[in-house]
C-alpha positions in Angstrom: 0.0 0.0 0.0 1.2 3.5 -0.9 0.6 4.8 2.6 2.8 2.1 4.1 5.7 2.8 1.8 8.8 3.5 3.8 9.9 7.1 4.1 13.4 8.0 2.7 16.0 8.6 5.4 16.5 12.2 4.2 13.0 12.9 5.4 14.7 13.2 8.9 17.8 15.1 7.8 16.2 18.4 8.6 16.0 20.5 11.8 14.3 18.6 14.6 11.3 21.0 14.9 10.6 20.5 11.1 10.8 16.7 11.5 8.6 16.7 14.6 5.9 18.7 12.8 6.1 16.7 9.6 5.9 13.4 11.4 2.2 14.1 12.2 0.0 11.8 10.1 2.9 9.5 9.2 2.9 5.8 10.1 4.9 3.6 12.4 4.8 0.0 11.0 5.9 -2.6 13.6 6.3 -6.1 12.0 6.9 -9.2 14.1 8.8 -12.4 13.4 5.5 -14.3 12.7 4.5 -11.8 10.0 1.9 -10.0 12.1 2.0 -6.3 12.3 0.7 -3.2 14.1 0.4 0.1 12.3 0.1 3.4 14.2 -0.6 6.9 12.9 1.5 9.5 14.6 -0.7 12.2 16.3 1.7 14.0 18.7 5.4 14.7 18.8 8.0 16.9 20.5 11.2 18.4 19.1 14.5 18.4 21.0 17.1 20.6 19.4 20.4 19.2 20.6 23.2 21.1 22.2 21.4 24.5 22.6 18.4 22.9 24.2 18.6 22.3 27.9 15.7 19.8 27.7 17.6 17.6 25.2 19.6 14.6 26.1 22.3 16.2 23.9 22.3 19.5 25.8 25.7 21.2 25.8 27.1 18.4 23.6 26.7 15.7 26.2 27.7 12.3 24.9 27.2 9.0 26.7 26.6 5.3 25.9 22.9 5.9 26.4 22.6 8.8 23.9 25.2 7.9 21.3 22.5 7.2 18.7 21.4 10.8 18.9 24.6 11.7 17.1 23.9 9.5 14.1 22.6 11.2 10.9 18.9 11.9 10.8 16.9 8.8 9.9 17.7 6.5 12.8 15.8 5.5 15.9 16.8 6.7 19.3 15.2 4.6 22.1 15.7 5.3 25.8 14.4 4.0 29.1 12.9 6.4 31.6 11.7 6.2 35.2 12.8 2.6 35.4 9.7 1.5 33.6 9.1 3.1 30.2 10.7 3.1 26.8 10.4 6.2 24.6 10.8 6.2 20.8 12.5 9.1 18.9 13.5 9.8 15.3 17.0 11.2 15.1 16.9 14.5 13.1 19.3 16.7 11.2 22.9 15.9 10.2 25.3 13.7 12.1 26.6 15.0 15.4 23.8 17.5 15.7 21.9 15.7 18.5 18.4 16.7 17.5 15.5 14.4 17.7 11.7 14.2 17.6 10.0 12.2 20.4 6.9 10.4 19.3 4.5 11.2 22.1 1.3 9.6 20.9 -0.1 7.6 18.0 -3.4 6.1 16.9 -3.4 2.3 16.3 -5.0 1.8 12.9 -4.1 -1.8 12.3 -3.5 -4.6 14.7 -5.4 -3.1 17.7 -6.0 -6.6 19.2 -2.2 -7.2 19.2 -1.5 -3.8 20.7 -4.2 -4.3 23.4 -2.7 -7.7 24.4 0.8 -6.1 24.5 -0.6 -3.4 26.9 -2.3 -6.1 29.0 -5.7 -4.5 28.6 -9.0 -6.3 28.7 -12.1 -5.2 27.0 -12.4 -2.3 24.5 -9.7 0.4 25.1 -10.7 3.9 26.0 -9.3 6.8 24.0 -5.5 7.1 24.5 -5.3 3.7 26.3 -3.2 2.1 23.5 -0.9 4.8 22.3 -1.7 8.0 24.2 1.8 8.6 25.6 5.3 7.6 24.7 5.5 4.7 27.2 2.1 3.3 26.3 3.0 3.4 22.6 6.3 1.5 23.1 4.6 -1.1 25.2 1.7 -1.5 22.6 4.3 -1.9 19.8 6.8 -4.0 21.8 9.6 -1.4 21.3 12.7 -1.5 23.5 16.4 -0.6 23.4 17.0 -3.3 20.9 15.8 -0.8 18.2 18.1 2.0 19.4 20.4 3.1 16.6 18.6 1.2 13.8 17.5 2.9 10.6 13.9 4.2 10.4 13.6 1.8 7.4 14.3 -1.2 9.6 12.3 -4.3 8.5 10.7 -4.7 11.9 10.1 -1.0 12.7 9.8 1.5 9.9 8.4 4.9 9.2 5.9 5.0 6.4 4.4 7.8 4.3 0.9 7.9 5.7 -0.9 11.2 5.0 0.6 14.6 5.9 -1.5 16.9 8.1 -2.4 20.4 7.0 -1.1 23.3 9.1 -4.6 24.4 10.1 -5.1 21.1 11.8 -2.0 21.3 14.0 -1.9 22.5 17.6 1.4 23.6 19.2 2.6 24.3 22.7 5.4 23.8 25.3 6.8 20.4 25.8 5.7 18.2 28.8 7.8 17.4 31.9 10.8 19.7 31.1 10.3 22.4 33.8 14.0 21.9 34.7 15.0 23.3 31.3 14.5 27.0 32.2 13.6 29.2 29.3 13.7 26.2 26.9 10.7 24.7 28.8 8.5 27.4 27.2 9.6 26.8 23.6 6.5 25.8 21.5 8.0 22.5 20.3 5.1 20.1 21.0 3.0 19.3 18.0 -0.3 17.5 17.8 -3.3 16.9 15.5 -5.7 19.3 17.2 -8.4 17.7 19.2 -7.3 14.1 18.4 -8.6 11.7 21.1 -5.3 9.8 21.2 -3.3 12.8 22.3 -1.5 12.5 25.6 -2.2 14.6 28.7 -2.3 17.4 29.3 -4.0 18.0 26.0 -3.2 21.0 23.8 
């Protein structure tokens, strides 16, 4: 299907805020060893700008084993573990050694909802945002962990697909979530979402 066609890597070789905005409406396709798959439409993202951004894992040029994938060329996955319980999925942006990334905050499961619900351990019909309405929920629904860190976004088991871009009039923006420690950078309008979408994480824009 045309919408499921993998995006070219150079899609992500642009500034992180551009990539984060342009990810809205794109698809994450998670394919498992048995051939089953889950497809999720991205509805919310956040941009992290690298060294100049106090909220970024690459702030001030910081490099560790944990964040090394951030310094790959745009078009790779950066997956990190947070709070001792959640994985978070990011698309590395811009050129190599920039450290920019777009966090995928929320996505709507459009294929394979039964698999996603089982992965989340949910019983009965999910409520809005139960499956992918937050970065940790999404990674659990899609069975994403650090094994994907550093892989290309065209990876056979986890790839970005074309989907359908979202028009500007349908996009809401605001400050990022949970980065109050970042001073002035906490106020930057680098959170992007499809306005009013029920799968958006909280607090809603």
